[in-house]
C-alpha positions as CSV (number, residue, x, y, z in Angstrom):
1,M,8.1,-4.9,39.3
2,S,4.8,-6.2,38.2
3,K,4.7,-9.5,36.0
4,L,3.6,-7.3,33.0
5,G,6.5,-4.9,33.9
6,T,9.1,-7.7,33.8
7,L,7.9,-9.0,30.6
8,G,8.2,-5.7,29.1
9,A,11.8,-5.2,30.2
10,R,12.6,-8.7,29.0
11,L,11.0,-8.1,25.6
12,H,12.9,-4.6,25.4
13,H,16.2,-6.2,26.0
14,G,15.7,-9.2,23.7
15,E,15.5,-11.9,26.2
16,V,12.1,-13.2,25.0
17,G,10.1,-12.6,21.8
18,Y,7.8,-13.8,19.3
19,D,8.7,-13.7,15.7
20,F,6.1,-11.4,14.0
21,V,8.1,-11.0,10.8
22,K,8.7,-14.5,10.0
23,N,4.8,-15.4,10.5
24,R,3.7,-12.2,8.4
25,K,2.0,-14.5,5.8
26,I,-0.4,-15.5,8.4
27,W,-1.1,-11.9,9.4
28,Y,-1.4,-10.7,5.9
29,G,-4.0,-13.5,5.2
30,I,-6.1,-12.5,8.1
31,S,-6.0,-9.0,7.1
32,I,-7.1,-9.8,3.6
33,L,-10.0,-12.0,5.0
34,I,-11.2,-9.4,7.2
35,T,-10.8,-6.6,4.7
36,I,-12.8,-8.8,2.0
37,T,-15.6,-9.4,4.5
38,A,-15.7,-5.6,5.1
39,I,-15.8,-4.8,1.5
40,V,-18.5,-7.6,0.8
41,G,-20.6,-6.0,3.7
42,L,-20.2,-2.5,2.4
43,A,-21.2,-3.6,-1.2
44,V,-24.2,-5.7,-0.1
45,R,-25.6,-3.8,2.8
46,G,-24.2,-0.4,2.3
47,L,-24.0,2.2,4.9
48,H,-26.8,3.6,6.9
49,M,-26.5,7.2,6.5
50,G,-27.9,9.6,9.1
51,I,-30.2,12.4,8.5
52,E,-27.4,14.8,8.3
53,F,-26.3,13.4,5.0
54,Q,-29.4,12.5,3.3
55,G,-31.8,15.3,4.6
56,G,-35.1,14.9,6.3
57,A,-36.8,16.3,9.4
58,V,-36.3,16.3,13.1
59,F,-39.2,16.6,15.7
60,T,-38.7,17.2,19.1
61,T,-41.8,16.7,21.5
62,P,-42.4,18.4,24.9
63,K,-40.9,17.2,28.2
64,N,-42.1,14.2,30.1
65,M,-43.8,12.2,27.5
66,S,-45.7,9.1,28.4
67,A,-45.6,7.5,25.0
68,S,-43.0,4.6,24.6
69,V,-40.0,4.8,21.9
70,S,-41.4,1.7,20.1
71,Q,-44.9,3.0,19.7
72,T,-43.9,6.6,18.7
73,E,-41.5,5.0,16.0
74,T,-44.5,2.9,14.7
75,W,-46.6,6.3,14.5
76,A,-43.9,8.3,13.0
77,E,-43.5,5.4,10.2
78,D,-46.9,5.3,9.5
79,A,-47.2,9.0,9.2
80,S,-44.3,9.5,6.9
81,G,-44.0,6.1,5.0
82,H,-40.2,6.4,5.7
83,D,-38.1,4.5,8.3
84,A,-38.0,6.6,11.6
85,I,-35.4,6.8,14.6
86,V,-36.9,7.7,17.9
87,Q,-34.8,8.5,21.0
88,K,-35.9,9.5,24.6
89,L,-33.8,12.3,25.9
90,G,-32.8,12.9,29.5
91,D,-35.7,15.3,30.2
92,G,-38.3,12.8,28.9
93,S,-38.9,14.5,25.6
94,L,-38.7,12.3,22.3
95,R,-36.4,13.0,19.3
96,I,-37.9,11.8,16.1
97,Q,-36.0,11.5,13.0
98,I,-37.3,10.9,9.5
99,A,-35.3,11.1,6.5
100,G,-36.3,11.9,3.0
101,T,-38.9,14.3,3.8
102,D,-39.6,17.8,2.5
103,T,-41.5,20.9,4.1
104,Q,-45.0,19.9,3.0
105,Q,-44.5,16.4,4.2
106,S,-43.2,17.5,7.5
107,D,-46.4,19.7,8.2
108,Q,-48.4,16.8,7.7
109,I,-46.2,14.4,9.8
110,K,-46.4,16.9,12.5
111,E,-50.1,17.0,12.5
112,D,-50.4,13.2,12.7
113,L,-47.9,12.8,15.6
114,S,-49.6,15.8,17.5
115,K,-52.9,13.6,17.2
116,N,-51.1,10.3,18.3
117,L,-49.3,11.9,21.1
118,D,-52.1,13.8,22.3
119,V,-49.8,17.1,22.1
120,P,-50.6,20.5,20.5
121,A,-49.0,20.7,17.2
122,E,-47.3,24.0,18.1
123,K,-45.6,22.3,21.0
124,I,-43.8,20.0,18.7
125,N,-40.7,21.6,17.3
126,A,-39.8,20.7,13.6
127,D,-36.5,21.2,12.1
128,L,-35.7,20.4,8.3
129,V,-32.2,19.3,7.2
130,G,-31.5,19.7,3.4
131,P,-29.6,17.0,1.5
132,S,-27.5,19.7,0.0
133,W,-26.2,20.4,3.5
134,G,-25.2,16.6,4.1
135,D,-23.6,16.4,0.7
136,Q,-21.4,19.3,1.6
137,I,-20.4,17.6,5.0
138,A,-19.4,14.5,3.2
139,N,-17.6,16.4,0.6
140,K,-15.6,18.2,3.2
141,A,-15.0,14.8,5.2
142,W,-13.6,13.4,2.1
143,Q,-11.4,16.4,1.4
144,G,-10.0,16.6,4.8
145,L,-9.2,12.8,4.7
146,G,-7.1,13.1,1.6
147,I,-5.3,15.9,2.7
148,F,-4.4,14.0,5.9
149,M,-3.4,11.0,3.7
150,V,-1.2,13.2,1.7
151,L,0.5,15.0,4.5
152,V,1.1,11.8,6.5
153,V,2.9,10.1,3.5
154,I,5.2,13.3,2.9
155,Y,6.1,13.5,6.7
156,L,6.8,9.9,7.0
157,A,8.8,9.9,3.9
158,I,10.9,12.8,5.0
159,A,11.4,11.8,8.7
160,F,12.0,8.1,7.8
161,E,11.9,6.9,4.2
162,W,9.4,6.1,1.6
163,R,9.0,2.4,2.4
164,M,7.8,3.3,5.9
165,A,5.4,6.0,4.4
166,L,4.0,3.2,2.1
167,A,3.4,0.7,4.8
168,A,1.8,3.3,7.0
169,F,-0.4,4.4,4.2
170,V,-1.4,0.8,3.8
171,A,-2.2,0.2,7.4
172,L,-4.3,3.4,7.4
173,I,-6.3,2.1,4.5
174,H,-6.6,-1.3,6.3
175,D,-7.8,0.4,9.4
176,I,-10.6,2.7,7.4
177,T,-11.7,-0.2,5.4
178,I,-12.5,-2.5,8.3
179,T,-14.1,0.2,10.4
180,V,-16.4,1.2,7.6
181,G,-17.2,-2.3,6.7
182,I,-18.3,-3.0,10.4
183,Y,-20.6,-0.2,10.4
184,A,-22.3,-1.6,7.0
185,L,-22.4,-5.1,8.6
186,V,-23.8,-4.0,12.0
187,G,-26.2,-1.2,10.5
188,F,-25.2,1.6,13.0
189,E,-26.1,5.1,11.4
190,V,-23.4,7.1,10.0
191,T,-23.4,10.8,11.4
192,P,-20.8,13.5,11.5
193,G,-19.7,11.9,14.8
194,T,-18.8,8.8,12.9
195,V,-16.5,11.0,10.7
196,I,-14.9,12.4,13.8
197,G,-14.4,8.9,15.2
198,L,-12.8,7.9,11.8
199,L,-10.4,10.8,11.9
200,T,-9.5,10.3,15.7
201,I,-8.5,6.6,14.9
202,L,-6.2,7.4,12.0
203,G,-4.0,9.7,14.2
204,Y,-4.0,7.1,17.0
205,S,-3.0,4.3,14.5
206,L,-0.4,6.6,13.0
207,Y,1.1,7.3,16.5
208,D,1.4,3.8,17.3
209,T,3.0,2.7,14.0
210,V,5.5,5.9,14.3
211,V,6.7,4.6,17.8
212,V,7.6,1.3,16.0
213,F,9.3,3.0,13.1
214,D,11.3,5.2,15.3
215,S,12.9,2.2,17.1
216,L,13.5,0.5,13.8
217,K,15.1,3.4,12.3
218,E,17.5,3.7,15.3
219,Q,18.3,0.1,15.5
220,T,19.1,-0.3,11.7
221,R,21.4,2.6,11.5
222,D,24.8,1.3,9.8
223,I,23.0,-2.1,9.5
224,T,25.2,-3.1,6.6
225,K,28.5,-2.6,8.5
226,Q,27.8,-5.9,10.7
227,T,26.9,-9.4,9.8
228,R,25.0,-10.6,13.0
229,W,21.4,-9.6,12.1
230,T,19.1,-9.3,9.0
231,Y,17.0,-6.4,8.6
232,A,13.9,-8.5,9.2
233,E,15.3,-9.8,12.6
234,I,15.9,-6.2,13.7
235,A,12.3,-5.4,12.6
236,N,10.9,-8.1,14.6
237,R,13.1,-6.9,17.7
238,S,11.6,-3.4,17.3
239,I,8.1,-4.7,17.4
240,N,8.8,-6.8,20.4
241,S,10.8,-3.7,22.2
242,T,7.6,-1.7,22.0
243,L,5.2,-4.6,22.3
244,V,3.9,-4.0,25.8
245,R,3.8,-0.4,25.4
246,S,1.5,-0.9,22.4
247,I,-0.8,-3.1,24.4
248,N,-1.1,-0.9,27.3
249,T,-2.0,2.4,25.4
250,T,-4.4,0.2,23.4
251,V,-6.3,-1.4,26.5
252,V,-6.4,2.2,28.2
253,A,-7.9,3.6,25.2
254,L,-10.3,0.9,24.6
255,L,-11.8,1.0,28.3
256,P,-13.5,4.1,28.1
257,V,-14.6,3.7,24.7
258,A,-16.1,0.1,25.5
259,G,-18.0,2.0,28.2
260,L,-19.5,4.4,25.8
261,L,-20.4,1.7,23.3
262,F,-21.6,-1.3,25.6
263,I,-23.1,0.7,28.6
264,G,-24.0,4.1,27.2
265,G,-25.5,2.8,23.9
266,G,-26.2,-0.8,24.8
267,V,-27.5,-0.7,28.6
268,L,-28.6,2.9,29.0
269,G,-30.0,3.2,25.4
270,A,-28.2,6.3,24.5
271,G,-28.3,5.4,20.9
272,M,-26.6,8.7,19.8
273,L,-23.4,7.5,21.4
274,N,-23.1,4.5,19.0
275,D,-22.2,6.5,16.0
276,I,-18.8,7.7,17.3
277,S,-17.9,4.9,20.0
278,L,-18.2,2.1,17.5
279,S,-15.7,3.8,15.0
280,L,-13.4,4.6,18.0
281,F,-13.7,1.1,19.3
282,V,-13.3,-0.8,16.0
283,G,-10.6,1.7,14.7
284,L,-8.5,1.5,18.0
285,A,-8.3,-2.2,17.9
286,A,-7.5,-2.4,14.1
287,G,-5.1,0.2,14.5
288,A,-3.2,-1.7,17.1
289,Y,-3.3,-4.8,15.1
290,S,-1.9,-3.0,12.0
291,S,0.8,-1.3,13.8
292,I,2.3,-4.7,15.0
293,F,1.4,-7.2,12.3
294,I,1.2,-5.1,9.0
295,A,3.0,-2.1,9.1
296,T,6.5,-3.3,10.2
297,P,6.3,-6.5,8.5
298,L,5.6,-4.8,5.0
299,V,8.6,-2.6,5.9
300,A,10.7,-5.4,6.3
301,D,9.6,-7.2,3.3
302,L,10.2,-3.9,1.2
303,K,13.8,-3.3,2.6
304,E,14.9,-7.0,2.1
305,A,14.1,-6.5,-1.6
306,E,17.0,-4.0,-1.7
307,P,20.2,-5.4,-3.3
308,Q,22.1,-4.1,-0.1
309,M,19.9,-6.0,2.2
310,K,19.9,-9.0,0.1
311,A,23.6,-9.1,0.2
312,L,23.5,-8.6,4.0
313,R,21.3,-11.5,4.4
314,K,23.4,-13.6,2.3
315,R,26.3,-12.6,4.4
316,V,24.6,-13.3,7.8
317,L,23.4,-16.6,6.7
318,A,26.9,-17.4,5.3
319,K,28.4,-16.6,8.6
320,R,25.9,-18.6,10.8
321,A,26.4,-21.6,8.3
322,Q,30.3,-21.4,8.8
323,A,29.7,-21.3,12.5
324,A,27.4,-24.3,12.6
325,A,30.0,-26.1,10.6
326,K,32.5,-25.5,13.1
327,G,30.0,-26.6,15.7
328,E,29.9,-23.3,17.4
329,T,26.9,-21.8,19.1
330,T,25.0,-18.7,17.9
331,D,26.6,-16.7,20.6
332,S,30.1,-17.6,20.0
333,A,29.7,-17.0,16.3
334,A,28.4,-13.5,17.1
335,D,31.2,-12.9,19.5
336,E,34.1,-14.0,17.0
337,G,34.8,-11.2,14.5
338,A,31.2,-10.4,13.7
339,Y,30.5,-7.6,16.3
340,D,30.9,-4.0,15.3
341,A,32.0,-1.8,18.2
342,D,29.9,1.0,16.8
343,E,26.7,-1.0,16.5
344,P,24.0,0.4,18.9
345,D,23.5,-1.8,22.1
346,D,20.0,-2.8,21.5
347,A,20.4,-3.8,17.9
348,A,20.0,-7.5,18.9
349,P,16.7,-9.0,17.6
350,A,14.4,-10.8,19.8
351,V,14.5,-14.1,17.9
352,V,17.8,-15.1,15.9
353,G,19.9,-18.2,14.9
354,P,18.6,-21.1,13.0
355,R,16.8,-22.6,15.8
356,G,15.1,-19.2,16.7
357,Q,16.6,-18.9,20.2
358,P,17.5,-15.6,21.8
359,A,21.3,-14.6,21.6
360,S,22.9,-13.4,24.7
361,R,23.3,-9.6,24.3
362,G,26.0,-8.9,26.9
363,R,28.9,-10.8,25.2
364,G,31.4,-8.9,23.3
365,R,29.5,-5.6,23.9
366,G,31.7,-2.5,23.2
367,R,34.8,-4.5,22.2
368,P,36.2,-4.6,18.7
369,S,36.4,-7.8,16.6
370,G,38.1,-10.6,18.0
371,K,38.3,-13.6,20.3
372,R,36.8,-13.2,23.7
373,R,39.6,-12.6,26.3
């Protein structure tokens, strides 16, 4: 078995682990800082909306053009008085996007481009995009996002509970805000491909979160019938048991997206790939982070505010204090009258005890309460 596989097995069985829940205030602080930066960037710089959202004209030249992209961009901006985006396509033709132009302006721009490019005007194809169409696309995107959020909350509230639904909702808002803020800071163009990318990362982020929640739900069944572990400790166990799986799926998903963003968009100059690849890259990374560091610790905070969980925590700490006063180890205290025979085998958290040391999980398993024989 590989080292990563061995680590995954040890994490799953609670032999090693990191206390994510205990250090949740650090993760909350990092997320708040990143989110504020994203919001400030969005407020100051704004989003660079594509031609599909603000309207304009798209000109396509014949194949095998000798003019450079930078020179054509200068000619287009001089002819229109607006910013222009020029892309060289695979057949050698040029695609020129100019926002904020109408039919009369586009005719004049087409004439000027034909003179500068030394191409007959009738061979330059011009397509107009009205701003109303872009507004319609934007409204549909917002409606789809709103419906998606509502359905997600309803499903999680039914399948799990409302606290998990709330935590997942917060994590999704966290991912969207960071991704949109990065777009504002970087200045990449927002196109329908960007919207598709955003909806894609929401589904991925939700999947990763549900995997942890499902493990947490299974391990906390009948939690109040035992006095070994608090809810936060079992929540931490759930994160650790699915940690390697989350890392593997995230890395595998990020590799092809990184190829689109850095190689396709950066090295090869296929700028049209940037609009969707950046949203996927940032969103996938933010989604994996929020599933581990935000969603589950937030559920633990919400659950431990319940009277039942507060009472359980007092019983657990009292049992450990009593064991410490008798000079017993965490393991012997767990064996002596504190284990419920109906408790799931994998209900042990990765980090327990006053010194944060993992307890042995094999002792007392499947036996009723009492001294070891």
